C-alpha positions in Angstrom: -24.8 5.7 0.8 -21.6 3.9 1.6 -20.4 1.3 -1.0 -20.6 -2.4 -0.3 -17.2 -3.8 0.9 -17.5 -7.2 -0.7 -19.4 -8.6 -3.6 -19.0 -12.2 -4.5 -17.0 -12.5 -7.7 -17.4 -15.1 -10.4 -14.4 -17.4 -10.5 -12.7 -17.7 -13.9 -12.5 -21.3 -15.3 -9.2 -22.7 -16.4 -9.9 -22.0 -20.1 -10.5 -18.3 -19.3 -7.3 -18.1 -17.3 -5.3 -19.8 -20.1 -6.8 -17.5 -22.7 -5.9 -14.4 -20.7 -2.3 -15.7 -20.2 -2.0 -16.2 -23.9 -3.1 -12.7 -24.5 -0.5 -11.3 -22.1 2.2 -13.3 -23.9 1.1 -11.9 -27.2 1.1 -8.3 -26.0 4.5 -8.8 -24.3 6.0 -9.6 -27.7 4.9 -6.1 -28.9 6.2 -4.6 -25.6 9.7 -5.9 -26.5 9.6 -4.0 -29.8 11.0 -0.4 -29.4 10.6 1.2 -32.8 7.4 1.7 -34.8 6.5 3.7 -37.9 3.5 5.4 -36.2 1.1 5.2 -33.2 -1.5 3.7 -35.6 0.9 1.0 -36.8 1.9 0.2 -33.2 -1.7 -0.1 -32.1 -2.4 -2.4 -35.0 0.5 -4.6 -33.7 -0.9 -4.5 -30.1 -4.5 -5.5 -31.0 -3.7 -8.0 -33.8 -5.9 -11.1 -33.5 -8.2 -9.3 -31.0 -11.8 -9.2 -32.2 -13.7 -7.7 -29.2 -13.4 -4.3 -27.6 -12.8 -6.0 -24.3 -9.7 -7.8 -25.6 -8.4 -4.7 -27.5 -8.9 -2.5 -24.4 -7.1 -5.0 -22.2 -4.2 -5.5 -24.6 -3.7 -1.7 -24.8 -3.8 -1.5 -20.9 -1.2 -4.3 -20.6 1.0 -2.7 -23.2 0.9 0.8 -21.6 1.2 -0.6 -18.0 4.2 -2.8 -19.0 6.2 -0.8 -21.5 9.4 1.1 -20.6 8.5 4.2 -22.5 12.1 5.5 -22.4 13.0 2.9 -25.1 10.1 3.8 -27.4 10.8 5.6 -30.7 8.9 6.4 -33.9 10.2 6.8 -37.5 8.3 10.1 -37.7 7.2 12.3 -34.9 5.9 15.8 -35.8 5.1 18.3 -33.0 1.5 17.9 -31.9 1.2 14.4 -33.5 0.0 11.3 -31.7 3.6 10.1 -31.7 4.7 13.3 -30.0 2.0 13.1 -27.4 2.9 9.5 -26.6 6.6 10.1 -26.2 5.7 13.2 -24.2 4.9 10.8 -21.3 8.6 10.2 -21.0 9.1 13.9 -20.3 6.1 14.4 -18.0 4.3 16.4 -20.6 1.2 14.1 -20.7 -0.3 11.5 -18.4 -1.0 7.8 -18.6 -4.7 8.5 -18.8 -4.3 10.8 -21.8 -2.1 8.3 -23.6 -4.5 5.4 -22.9 -7.3 7.5 -24.4 -5.1 8.2 -27.5 -4.4 4.5 -27.9 -8.1 3.5 -27.6 -9.2 6.1 -30.1 -6.6 4.7 -32.6 -8.2 1.3 -32.0 -11.7 2.6 -32.5 -12.7 2.2 -28.8 -14.8 4.9 -27.0 -12.7 6.2 -24.2 -13.2 9.2 -21.9 -10.8 11.0 -19.6 -11.8 11.3 -15.9 -10.4 13.9 -13.5 -10.6 13.9 -9.8 -8.9 13.0 -6.5 -7.1 9.8 -5.5 -5.8 8.5 -2.3 -2.3 8.1 -3.6 1.2 8.4 -2.1 1.3 10.7 0.9 -2.4 10.1 1.7 -3.3 10.0 5.4 -6.6 8.6 6.6 -9.2 11.3 7.2 -7.5 14.0 5.3 -9.6 16.5 3.2 -9.2 16.8 -0.5 -9.0 20.4 -1.6 -7.1 22.4 -4.2 -4.5 20.7 -6.4 -3.1 18.2 -3.9 -3.8 14.5 -4.8 -5.3 15.4 -8.2 -5.3 12.4 -10.6 -6.8 11.3 -13.9 -8.0 7.9 -15.1 -10.3 6.6 -17.8 -13.6 5.1 -18.8 -13.9 2.8 -21.8 -17.1 1.6 -23.4 -17.4 -2.2 -23.5 -20.5 -3.8 -25.0 -22.3 -0.5 -24.7 -21.4 0.0 -21.0 -18.8 2.3 -19.5 -16.1 0.6 -17.4 -13.3 2.1 -15.4 -9.5 1.9 -16.1 -6.5 3.4 -14.4 -3.3 2.6 -16.4 -1.2 4.7 -14.2 -1.9 2.8 -11.0 -1.8 -0.4 -13.1 1.7 0.4 -14.2 3.7 1.4 -11.2 3.6 2.8 -7.7 5.9 5.4 -6.2 7.5 5.3 -2.8 8.9 8.2 -0.8 7.2 11.0 -2.8 6.6 14.3 -1.1 3.1 14.4 0.4 0.4 15.9 -1.9 2.7 16.1 -4.9 1.1 15.8 -8.4 0.5 12.7 -10.3 3.3 10.1 -10.1 3.9 10.1 -13.9 4.9 13.8 -13.8 7.6 13.7 -11.0 8.5 10.0 -10.6 12.1 9.1 -10.8 14.0 5.8 -11.2 15.0 6.0 -7.5 11.4 6.1 -6.1 9.4 4.2 -8.7 8.5 0.5 -8.6 7.2 -0.9 -11.9 4.8 -3.8 -11.6 1.8 -4.7 -13.7 -1.4 -4.7 -11.6 -4.3 -5.9 -13.8 -6.8 -5.1 -11.0 -6.9 -1.6 -12.4 -8.4 -2.8 -15.7 -12.2 -2.7 -15.2 -12.3 -2.6 -11.4 -15.8 -2.6 -10.0 -17.1 1.0 -9.4 -18.1 0.2 -5.8 -14.5 -0.9 -5.2 -12.6 1.9 -6.9 -14.6 4.5 -5.0 -12.5 3.7 -2.0 -9.5 5.3 -3.7 -10.8 7.4 -6.6 -13.3 10.3 -6.5 -14.2 11.9 -9.9 -15.1 15.5 -10.2 -18.3 14.6 -12.1 -20.5 12.3 -10.0 -21.8 10.4 -13.0 -18.3 8.9 -13.5 -18.6 7.1 -10.2 -20.7 4.7 -12.3 -22.7 3.8 -9.2 -25.1 5.5 -6.8 -23.0 8.6 -6.1 -21.5 9.3 -2.7 -20.3 12.8 -1.6 -16.7 13.9 -1.2 -17.1 13.9 2.5 -18.2 10.3 2.5 -15.2 9.5 0.2 -12.9 11.2 2.7 -14.3 9.2 5.6 -14.2 5.9 3.7 -11.4 3.5 4.7 -8.8 3.1 2.0 -8.9 -0.5 0.6 -6.1 -1.3 -1.9 -6.2 -3.7 -4.8 -5.1 -6.8 -2.9 -8.1 -6.3 -0.6 -10.4 -6.8 -3.5 -8.3 -9.4 -5.4 -8.5 -11.6 -2.3 -12.3 -10.8 -1.9 -11.9 -9.5 1.6 -14.6 -7.8 3.6 -14.5 -5.2 6.4 -16.2 -6.8 9.3 -16.0 -3.9 11.8 -14.8 -0.4 11.0 -15.6 1.2 7.6 -14.5 4.7 8.6 -11.0 5.8 7.7 -10.3 7.1 11.2 -11.1 5.0 14.3 -11.6 6.7 17.7 -10.1 4.5 20.5 -10.7 4.5 24.2 -8.0 2.2 25.6 -8.3 -0.5 22.9 -10.1 -1.4 19.7 -10.5 -4.5 17.6 -10.5 -4.3 13.8 -11.9 -7.3 11.9 -11.5 -8.5 8.3 -13.4 -11.4 6.8 -11.9 -13.5 4.1 -13.7 -16.1 1.9 -13.9 -19.7 3.2 -11.4 -20.8 0.6 -8.9 -18.2 1.9 -8.8 -18.9 5.6 -6.0 -21.5 5.2 -3.9 -19.7 2.5 -4.2 -16.0 3.5 -1.9 -14.8 6.3 -2.3 -11.4 7.9 0.0 -9.1 9.8 -0.2 -5.4 10.8 2.0 -2.4 11.4 1.2 0.2 14.1 3.1 3.5 13.9 2.8 7.1 15.0 0.8 9.2 12.5 3.7 11.4 11.6 6.3 8.6 11.6 8.9 8.3 8.8 10.0 4.8 9.8 7.3 2.6 11.4 9.8 -0.1 12.2 11.6 2.2 14.6 8.6 3.5 16.4 8.5 2.7 20.1 7.2 3.8 23.5 9.6 3.8 26.4 11.8 1.3 24.6 9.0 -1.1 23.6 8.2 -1.4 19.9 4.8 0.0 19.0 3.9 -3.3 17.4 3.9 -5.0 20.8 0.8 -2.9 21.7 -1.2 -4.9 19.2 -1.9 -8.5 18.4 -3.3 -10.2 15.3 -5.3 -13.5 15.5 -7.1 -15.7 13.1 -10.3 -17.6 14.1 -11.9 -19.4 11.2 -12.1 -17.0 8.3 -12.0 -13.9 10.5 -8.8 -11.9 11.0 -8.7 -9.6 14.0 -6.2 -6.9 15.0 -6.5 -5.8 18.6 -4.6 -2.6 19.5 -3.8 -0.9 22.8 -1.9 2.2 21.9 0.3 3.3 24.8 -0.7 6.9 25.0 -3.3 9.4 23.7 -2.5 10.7 20.2 -2.7 9.9 16.5 -1.5 6.6 15.0 -1.5 4.8 11.7 -2.6 1.1 11.4 -1.9 -0.8 8.2 -3.0 -4.4 7.6 -1.1 -6.6 5.3 -1.7 -10.0 3.7 0.2 -12.8 1.9 -1.2 -15.7 -0.1 0.6 -19.0 0.5 -0.9 -20.5 -2.7 0.8 -18.0 -5.0 4.2 -18.5 -6.6 7.0 -17.1 -4.6 8.9 -14.1 -6.1 12.0 -15.2 -4.2 12.4 -18.9 -3.4 11.6 -19.5 0.3 10.2 -16.1 0.8 6.6 -14.8 0.8 5.8 -11.1 0.4 3.1 -9.2 2.1 0.8 -6.6 0.4 -1.0 -3.8 2.1 -4.8 -4.3 2.0 -6.2 -1.4 4.0 -5.1 1.4 6.4 -6.6 3.3 9.2 -6.0 6.5 11.2 -6.2 5.8 14.9 -7.2 8.6 17.2 -6.6 7.6 20.8 -8.6 9.6 23.4 -7.7 7.5 26.4 -5.0 4.9 27.0 -4.3 2.3 29.7 -2.2 3.6 32.5 0.3 2.1 32.8 0.6 1.1 29.1 -0.2 -2.6 28.5 1.8 -4.2 25.7 0.9 -7.8 24.7 3.2 -10.7 25.8 5.9 -11.7 23.3 4.8 -13.8 20.4 7.3 -15.8 18.4 5.1 -15.8 15.3 3.5 -13.1 13.2 0.1 -13.7 14.8 -1.4 -15.5 17.8 -3.1 -18.9 17.3 -2.7 -21.1 14.3 0.2 -19.9 12.1 0.9 -20.3 8.4 3.6 -23.0 9.0 0.9 -25.3 10.3 -1.0 -24.8 7.0 2.0 -25.4 4.9 2.8 -28.6 6.7 -0.9 -29.7 6.9 -0.9 -29.7 10.7 -3.8 -28.9 12.9 -4.3 -27.2 16.3 -6.7 -27.6 19.2 -8.0 -25.3 20.4 -8.1 -22.9 17.4 -8.5 -19.8 19.5 -5.4 -17.9 20.6 -7.0 -17.5 24.0 -6.9 -20.5 26.3 
């Protein structure tokens, strides 16, 4: 049974959002503190004023996913102690999941370690998960008597340019290929969402109606922005799409997102090291696809120029979010597909030039409250 690809989420009210922001600010004060007497004292600092297991578990997640562990020291650290285990993360001797379990136990929270496979750096759609490649670990915490999932490693940072199939990022990551950025999605993600990227060895830790490893391998990889924006796959749910001449991939966004979410795509050869440089007879591969928005449905139509294997990644940006750099909006990957082209147009048929990121109504019209008639990119 394949997991559902969108479940309506309850919106937080302003009071809930303000409370969560206050909690983050409180934890960040502890993050800035580098020296502690012991792990127990440190955990007490982190969870001070927290009265529920949810708040305590979240505070520990934020601390671990935000802390630069290279600056952390303890007054006493004996071999084999909790302090030794925590600082061992700096040296690649332990994992984020093991440290999160240690922190939770010091806070009196039930926490289990989960081992399995994850579609991490180097993953290619459709690949098989065997042996030690792509092994990963994450956690389950008990909140109000129910087990919930947590991945403090993926919540802490992501790694770029790592060798395909290498072990967990926390073991081999370096300053040169590691991007640190807190992603709270990985604190208590819904089980039917996390199954797109995480597959536990023990089926019961899927915390949903179990799927097989083969189903997991065939399932399209949807990343955290996909679920944070409450998107839905409206066409292809398999990780690899077989194409005869052309294909149309559709994503559906919620009604309140159609004017603030902007989509683009990248099309590259499957074995490409630099998608921006991929071309066919001098024409960039991106010209063999087009993106269009009609209502709350985003469509990407591709006409790969020749038979073979390609990679399609769909990206999104949210015009309503604060800009990290003034005047610039950044895109996030939401999902990726493998494209297997059996038959292509002859001669190849790129789309006409487009001055914008997509055909039809663009995000500039939304920003300036303009409108367009007709809405369709086809006239």
